[in-house]
N, CA, C and O of each residue as an XYZ file, in Angstrom:
440
protein
N     122.490    151.258     68.533
C     122.322    150.340     69.640
C     121.221    150.861     70.560
O     121.216    152.033     70.935
N     120.304    149.993     70.913
C     119.198    150.367     71.773
C     119.527    150.059     73.229
O     120.140    149.035     73.532
N     119.118    150.945     74.121
C     119.319    150.729     75.557
C     118.004    150.421     76.246
O     117.919    150.465     77.473
N     116.983    150.110     75.473
C     115.674    149.848     76.034
C     115.530    148.403     76.467
O     116.386    147.560     76.195
N     114.454    148.147     77.131
C     114.142    146.816     77.653
C     114.133    145.773     76.547
O     113.473    145.936     75.520
N     114.863    144.722     76.774
C     114.881    143.571     75.879
C     115.006    142.346     76.775
O     116.021    142.163     77.446
N     113.976    141.510     76.786
C     113.984    140.335     77.658
C     115.222    139.470     77.466
O     115.643    138.775     78.391
N     115.801    139.508     76.288
C     117.015    138.733     76.019
C     118.184    139.194     76.888
O     119.106    138.425     77.160
N     118.139    140.463     77.323
C     119.214    140.977     78.169
C     119.309    140.234     79.499
O     120.372    140.195     80.120
N     118.202    139.648     79.932
C     118.210    138.925     81.204
C     119.164    137.744     81.180
O     119.596    137.270     82.231
N     119.494    137.267     79.990
C     120.465    136.179     79.883
C     121.831    136.620     80.407
O     122.653    135.782     80.779
N     122.074    137.921     80.437
C     123.337    138.446     80.939
C     123.466    138.275     82.455
O     124.552    138.434     83.012
N     122.362    137.953     83.113
C     122.443    137.668     84.546
C     123.352    136.473     84.813
O     123.934    136.352     85.891
N     123.468    135.597     83.825
C     124.397    134.467     83.953
C     125.827    134.964     84.172
O     126.591    134.379     84.940
N     126.173    136.055     83.483
C     127.512    136.628     83.646
C     127.712    137.092     85.085
O     128.767    136.866     85.678
N     126.699    137.737     85.636
C     126.795    138.198     87.018
C     126.908    137.004     87.958
O     127.709    137.016     88.892
N     126.107    135.978     87.709
C     126.153    134.772     88.537
C     127.552    134.150     88.508
O     128.038    133.663     89.529
N     128.199    134.168     87.333
C     129.537    133.578     87.217
C     130.585    134.368     87.975
O     131.449    133.772     88.619
N     130.537    135.682     87.919
C     131.592    136.488     88.540
C     131.298    136.871     89.984
O     132.210    137.259     90.714
N     130.055    136.769     90.406
C     129.693    137.087     91.795
C     128.691    136.046     92.302
O     127.549    136.389     92.609
N     129.107    134.780     92.393
C     128.157    133.706     92.688
C     127.461    133.825     94.043
O     126.261    133.565     94.128
N     128.158    134.201     95.080
C     127.528    134.292     96.404
C     126.531    135.446     96.455
O     125.443    135.307     97.013
N     126.896    136.559     95.886
C     125.979    137.702     95.853
C     124.750    137.368     95.024
O     123.626    137.708     95.394
N     124.972    136.705     93.908
C     123.847    136.336     93.051
C     122.916    135.369     93.765
O     121.696    135.457     93.627
N     123.494    134.446     94.530
C     122.675    133.484     95.269
C     121.767    134.219     96.258
O     120.607    133.842     96.422
N     122.272    135.247     96.912
C     121.455    136.044     97.827
C     120.333    136.764     97.100
O     119.199    136.797     97.577
N     120.645    137.337     95.955
C     119.616    138.007     95.146
C     118.540    137.012     94.721
O     117.348    137.302     94.824
N     118.957    135.842     94.243
C     118.005    134.839     93.778
C     117.094    134.377     94.914
O     115.907    134.131     94.699
N     117.649    134.259     96.119
C     116.833    133.857     97.265
C     115.781    134.918     97.583
O     114.641    134.581     97.902
N     116.148    136.175     97.501
C     115.171    137.249     97.717
C     114.101    137.229     96.647
O     112.913    137.349     96.947
N     114.513    137.078     95.411
C     113.565    137.061     94.300
C     112.572    135.907     94.430
O     111.414    136.036     94.033
N     113.017    134.797     94.978
C     112.169    133.606     95.080
C     111.020    133.774     96.063
O     110.046    133.024     95.994
N     111.104    134.739     96.978
C     110.015    134.880     97.952
C     108.719    135.320     97.289
O     107.639    135.118     97.845
N     108.813    135.916     96.111
C     107.593    136.322     95.413
C     106.754    135.100     95.054
O     105.527    135.133     95.151
N     107.410    134.033     94.644
C     106.705    132.835     94.185
C     106.554    131.774     95.272
O     106.126    130.655     94.987
N     106.896    132.109     96.501
C     106.849    131.139     97.603
C     105.418    130.743     97.921
O     104.556    131.588     98.163
N     105.190    129.450     97.914
C     103.880    128.889     98.275
C     103.812    128.722     99.786
O     104.837    128.602    100.457
N     102.596    128.715    100.311
C     102.402    128.385    101.709
C     102.488    129.538    102.681
O     102.305    129.336    103.881
N     102.760    130.741    102.206
C     102.786    131.887    103.102
C     101.373    132.404    103.337
O     100.415    131.905    102.746
N     101.251    133.385    104.183
C      99.946    133.978    104.471
C      99.389    134.713    103.251
O      98.174    134.827    103.091
N     100.279    135.208    102.397
C      99.854    135.921    101.184
C      99.971    134.960    100.009
O     101.067    134.479     99.721
N      98.870    134.670     99.323
C      98.916    133.761     98.177
C      99.806    134.311     97.052
O      99.994    135.522     96.929
N     100.341    133.407     96.243
C     101.266    133.777     95.165
C     100.660    134.824     94.229
O     101.363    135.743     93.810
N      99.396    134.711     93.899
C      98.772    135.692     93.000
C      98.928    137.103     93.567
O      99.266    138.036     92.839
N      98.683    137.251     94.852
C      98.788    138.577     95.462
C     100.237    139.003     95.628
O     100.548    140.191     95.542
N     101.124    138.047     95.865
C     102.555    138.368     95.920
C     103.012    138.932     94.572
O     103.742    139.922     94.512
N     102.566    138.281     93.492
C     102.938    138.754     92.153
C     102.332    140.126     91.861
O     102.992    140.975     91.262
N     101.089    140.352     92.275
C     100.467    141.664     92.057
C     101.179    142.752     92.863
O     101.350    143.872     92.380
N     101.591    142.429     94.080
C     102.366    143.386     94.876
C     103.688    143.681     94.183
O     104.090    144.839     94.070
N     104.364    142.632     93.719
C     105.641    142.818     93.026
C     105.457    143.638     91.755
O     106.299    144.471     91.420
N     104.361    143.402     91.054
C     104.046    144.169     89.846
C     103.862    145.647     90.192
O     104.379    146.519     89.494
N     103.125    145.927     91.270
C     102.908    147.314     91.681
C     104.229    147.981     92.070
O     104.470    149.137     91.723
N     105.072    147.256     92.784
C     106.377    147.802     93.158
C     107.205    148.063     91.909
O     107.888    149.084     91.823
N     107.152    147.153     90.941
C     107.886    147.348     89.686
C     107.402    148.597     88.959
O     108.187    149.277     88.299
N     106.115    148.899     89.078
C     105.601    150.135     88.473
C     106.227    151.354     89.138
O     106.546    152.331     88.461
N     106.406    151.309     90.459
C     106.968    152.476     91.148
C     108.480    152.566     90.991
O     109.032    153.664     90.926
N     109.163    151.405     90.929
C     110.618    151.446     90.733
C     110.978    151.600     89.263
O     112.127    151.885     88.923
N     110.001    151.412     88.405
C     110.146    151.551     86.955
C     111.182    150.593     86.378
O     111.972    150.957     85.507
N     111.161    149.359     86.884
C     112.057    148.328     86.357
C     111.292    147.528     85.303
O     110.414    146.742     85.658
N     111.601    147.706     84.019
C     110.854    146.994     82.990
C     111.041    145.483     83.054
O     110.137    144.733     82.685
N     112.195    145.030     83.515
C     112.439    143.593     83.603
C     111.590    142.977     84.713
O     111.014    141.903     84.539
N     111.515    143.664     85.857
C     110.655    143.187     86.951
C     109.195    143.228     86.520
O     108.428    142.310     86.810
N     108.821    144.287     85.834
C     107.446    144.414     85.362
C     107.107    143.270     84.410
O     106.021    142.696     84.490
N     108.006    142.947     83.533
C     107.825    141.837     82.598
C     107.641    140.531     83.365
O     106.678    139.800     83.131
N     108.550    140.243     84.268
C     108.519    138.976     85.003
C     107.279    138.866     85.884
O     106.635    137.817     85.913
N     106.938    139.929     86.597
C     105.845    139.829     87.558
C     104.472    139.967     86.915
O     103.484    139.493     87.475
N     104.390    140.604     85.759
C     103.126    140.603     85.032
C     102.835    139.182     84.535
O     101.719    138.682     84.673
N     103.845    138.547     83.961
C     103.673    137.162     83.524
C     103.396    136.246     84.709
O     102.555    135.352     84.626
N     104.110    136.471     85.816
C     103.901    135.663     87.012
C     102.501    135.814     87.566
O     101.886    134.836     87.991
N     101.990    137.050     87.564
C     100.630    137.296     88.056
C      99.614    136.582     87.178
O      98.659    135.990     87.682
N      99.816    136.637     85.876
C      98.889    135.958     84.967
C      98.914    134.453     85.200
O      97.864    133.813     85.260
N     100.124    133.881     85.331
C     100.246    132.443     85.597
C      99.586    132.061     86.919
O      99.066    130.954     87.061
N      99.610    132.978     87.884
C      99.036    132.703     89.208
C      97.535    132.949     89.246
O      96.901    132.774     90.286
N      96.957    133.359     88.101
C      95.508    133.512     88.033
C      94.993    134.931     88.121
O      93.783    135.135     88.215
N      95.869    135.914     88.093
C      95.413    137.305     88.136
C      94.685    137.657     86.848
O      94.994    137.130     85.779
N      93.729    138.542     86.964
C      92.983    139.004     85.796
C      93.602    140.280     85.247
O      94.422    140.926     85.900
N      93.199    140.618     84.056
C      93.643    141.870     83.430
C      93.233    143.062     84.289
O      93.996    144.018     84.432
N      92.031    143.008     84.860
C      91.550    144.089     85.722
C      92.405    144.205     86.983
O      92.710    145.315     87.421
N      92.794    143.078     87.568
C      93.647    143.126     88.767
C      94.999    143.746     88.452
O      95.539    144.506     89.256
N      95.546    143.426     87.289
C      96.823    144.026     86.887
C      96.664    145.542     86.737
O      97.506    146.308     87.206
N      95.588    145.965     86.085
C      95.339    147.408     85.909
C      95.168    148.103     87.255
O      95.711    149.187     87.472
N      94.414    147.481     88.159
C      94.203    148.091     89.468
C      95.491    148.151     90.277
O      95.723    149.129     90.989
N      96.327    147.133     90.184
C      97.614    147.153     90.881
C      98.474    148.308     90.364
O      99.127    149.000     91.145
N      98.468    148.511     89.048
C      99.229    149.618     88.463
C      98.693    150.962     88.940
O      99.470    151.874     89.222
N      97.371    151.091     89.030
C      96.784    152.356     89.470
C      97.010    152.602     90.960
O      97.173    153.748     91.378
N      97.022    151.539     91.765
C      97.378    151.695     93.181
C      98.802    152.212     93.305
O      99.079    153.105     94.106
N      99.705    151.649     92.509
C     101.091    152.107     92.523
C     101.182    153.566     92.106
O     101.937    154.337     92.698
N     100.421    153.947     91.095
C     100.430    155.335     90.633
C      99.925    156.272     91.720
O     100.472    157.357     91.915
N      98.882    155.853     92.427
C      98.331    156.681     93.496
C      99.361    156.885     94.601
O      99.512    157.992     95.118
N     100.069    155.818     94.963
C     101.069    155.952     96.014
C     102.258    156.775     95.554
O     102.827    157.543     96.329
N     102.631    156.614     94.293
C     103.745    157.411     93.784
C     103.368    158.891     93.744
O     104.178    159.755     94.078
N     102.141    159.173     93.337
C     101.677    160.566     93.334
C     101.607    161.089     94.764
O     101.952    162.241     95.026
N     101.160    160.241     95.686
C     101.105    160.634     97.086
C     102.482    160.962     97.619
O     102.653    161.930     98.360
N     103.466    160.161     97.244
C     104.836    160.412     97.686
C     105.353    161.730     97.116
O     106.065    162.467     97.799
N     104.999    162.025     95.874
C     105.413    163.300     95.281
C     104.786    164.463     96.042
O     105.451    165.463     96.311
N     103.514    164.334     96.387
C     102.832    165.403     97.120
C     103.435    165.590     98.508
O     103.669    166.723     98.930
N     103.690    164.498     99.221
C     104.255    164.638    100.562
C     105.695    165.125    100.526
O     106.131    165.831    101.436
N     106.443    164.755     99.479
C     107.789    165.307     99.325
C     107.710    166.797     98.992
O     108.593    167.570     99.364
N     106.654    167.191     98.292
C     106.429    168.616     98.049
C     106.198    169.356     99.356
O     106.696    170.466     99.539
N     105.445    168.745    100.265
C     105.233    169.351    101.585
C     106.556    169.468    102.333
O     106.813    170.479    102.987
N     107.402    168.434    102.237
C     108.720    168.491    102.856
C     109.557    169.606    102.237
O     110.264    170.320    102.948
N     109.479    169.758    100.918
C     110.210    170.841    100.250
C     109.764    172.201    100.785
O     110.593    173.088    100.992
N     108.464    172.369    101.010
C     107.965    173.637    101.571
C     108.548    173.877    102.962
O     108.973    174.988    103.279
N     108.567    172.826    103.795
C     109.142    172.933    105.136
C     110.621    173.304    105.058
O     111.075    174.206    105.762
N     111.374    172.605    104.198
C     112.796    172.889    104.050
C     113.043    174.297    103.535
O     113.984    174.966    103.961
N     112.192    174.745    102.613
C     112.311    176.111    102.108
C     112.131    177.112    103.239
O     112.903    178.061    103.376
N     111.087    176.884    104.055
C     110.801    177.806    105.144
C     111.909    177.811    106.205
O     112.117    178.823    106.875
N     112.614    176.695    106.359
C     113.690    176.590    107.346
C     115.038    177.050    106.817
O     115.962    177.282    107.596
N     115.160    177.185    105.497
C     116.448    177.519    104.885
C     116.872    178.931    105.295
O     116.042    179.830    105.430
N     118.164    179.104    105.485
C     118.740    180.408    105.838
C     118.902    181.269    104.615
O     119.372    182.402    104.717
């Protein structure tokens, strides 16, 4: 049995919707803001932001959905690559700054 990403697994969200309908409705409303038209940030950029966040949270299902969403919204292959690299830069930055915090905590430790 494989535990890796399989888009078919998303069909299991129906099970969650059935047993926790109000909670699922809240999740769905949050998810819908990515595709919301008429905001200050166009949908293409919303999808690219979501794609970059998915790279940092390492959610393959979000990455799948938002990569497809970005393409549908007109994003280019280069924009997708750059969004991924921006996410990588920030993740590396967070690792470096957490390393600085570790040094501080080490120096303060008894």
